[in-house]
N, C-alpha and C positions, 0 to 999 in steps of 0.2 A: 925654555921659559921665555915668556914675552918680556920685551924690554919695557921698563917703566918710562913714563913720560911720552912726549910727542915725537913723532917722526918729522923730519924736515918737510916743510911745504904742505899747507892745508889740502890743496887739490890732489897732490900726489899721494898723500896719506889716505885720503878718502877713496881715491881710485884703487889704491893697493888693497884696502879693506874690502871694497866691492869685488875685486877680482878674486880674493880669497873666498868671499861669501859665495860667489858664483860657482867656484870649484866644489865647495862643500855642499851647497844645496843640490847641485847636479849629482853628486855622488851619494848623498845621504838623505835627500829630501828635507822638507821643512822640519818635521818632528825630530829627525836625527841630527840636526845641526843646532849647536848652541852658540851663544855669544862668546863663551870661553874658547870653543873650538875655532871660531872665526878669528878671534884675537890671536890664538896660538899660530894659526895658519898664516896670518898677516904679520906676525911678529910685533904685535902692539899690546898694550894693556887693555883689558876689557872696558875699563872706564872711558877710554878714548872712543870706543864704538858707541857707547851710550852718549858721549858728548856729540858725536857727529850725527847719530841716527835716532837716539832715544829709545828704540825698542827693536826686537828681532823682526817684528812685522815690517818696520820701516826699512831695515837692511834688506829684507827679502824683496820688498817692492822695488827699492832702488836698484837692486842687483839684476832685476829682470827687464832691463831695457832690451826688448826683443828685437833681434836683428832683421826685421822684415819691414820693407817699405810697403805700406798698405796700398798705395797708388800703383806701385809696380806690379803687384800680384794680379790685379784685374787686367792691366795692360798686357802682361805676358800671357795670361790664360785666354784672353779674347783675341790675341793677335794671330789669326790664322783661321782655318776652317772650323766651324762649330763642332763637326763630328770628331775633332781631335782635341777638344778643350779638356776632356777628362785626362787625357795623356799629358797635356801640358801642365795641368794643375798638379798631378801626381809627380811629374818630373821635377817641378819647382819645389814641391814639398820635400821630396827625398834629397834634393841637392842641399836644401837648408839643413836637414837632419844629418846628412853625411859630412857636413863641414864641422871640423873640430870646434872652432870658436862659436859658430852659429848654433851648434847643437846644445851647448851648455845651458843657456837660459831656458830652452824648451825642456831639457831633461829635468832641471830643477822644478819647473812648473808642473810637469806631468807627474813626477814622483811625489809631489806635495799635494795634489788635488784631493786625495782621499783623507788626508790628516789635517788639512788647514782650510777653513772656510774662505779665508782670504785668497788662497791659491785657487780654489775652485771658482770663486768670483772672478778672479783675473783671467782664468782660462775661458770662462763663459763670455766675458766681455771681449776678449781677444777674438775668439771664434765668431762671435756675433758681428763684431766690427769687420773682420776680414771676409768671412764666408757669407754671412747673411746680408749685411748692409752694403758691402762693396761688390763682391763677386756675383751675388744673386741677381741684382739688377743689371749688371753688365752682361750676364748670360741670359737674362730673361727667365730665371728659374725661381720658383716660389720658395718661401722660407722653410717649409717642411722638407722639401727635396734638398735644399742646401744644408739643412742640419743633418740629413741622412748622409750626404757627402762628407760633412764634417766628422760624423761618427766613423765612417770608413777610414778617413785619414788618421784619426786618433787611434783607431784599432791597429793600423800599420805601425804607427809610432810606438804604441805600447808593446806590441809583440816583437817588433824588430829591434827597438833600441832600449827598452826597459827590461822586459822579460827575456829578451834575446832567444826567442823560440826558434830552434833550427828546424828546417833549413832556411826559414825566412830571414833570420838574422844575418846569415852570411851570403845570401843569394845576391848575385850581381843586380845592381839597380835596374838594368834593362829587363831582367826576368821578372822582377817585382812589378814594374810598370806594365809589362805585357799581360800579367795575370790580373792585376787589380784595376787598371785604368778602364777596361770595358765595363766593370760594375759601376764605376763613377759616371762613365759616359751614359749609362742607361738612365740615370736620374736626370741628366741634362737633356737627353733626347726625349724623355717622357713629358717634359714641360713644353708648353706651347712656345714656339719661336717668337721673339719680340715682334716680328712683322705680322704674325698671325693674330695678335691681340686687338 
């Protein structure tokens, strides 16, 4: 049973609630997570969650501070020969998903996109900002090809980390990269090089 009243320290309490929400959204998705469940996981009264956040939507949004530096992605992917950019992108993507703490916000978001328009909007905005707005221009690849790359990345995430389809789910990262990076690279190679424009 959740304790009545406030936990010590406003910031610590809020952070504790967000950590509990991240765990539950990652495990259950948006629809399967309730304010009461978050409160129970955090050991607080549900009223305290309403006090800090006002709504489940706000808890969801605030819990999804995605652990990715948008500037770093373009730098990492473009640092090296263009013909290996697909491999670098997929390697970075898998390293984020394979990290226990970095995976949680992405799991929560991906599990929730089909049941929450807010989650779907957040995913669209994130992918557009990272893939289309930052990485596309850095690679000199048009928006349609970049969204195709995004669809391949999300397919890997869905089947490897959500559905856990074997043998993809337990395949070593290097095997996944060797199989899928060439398909990503095809989209990059089919686009005119920045110098050719």
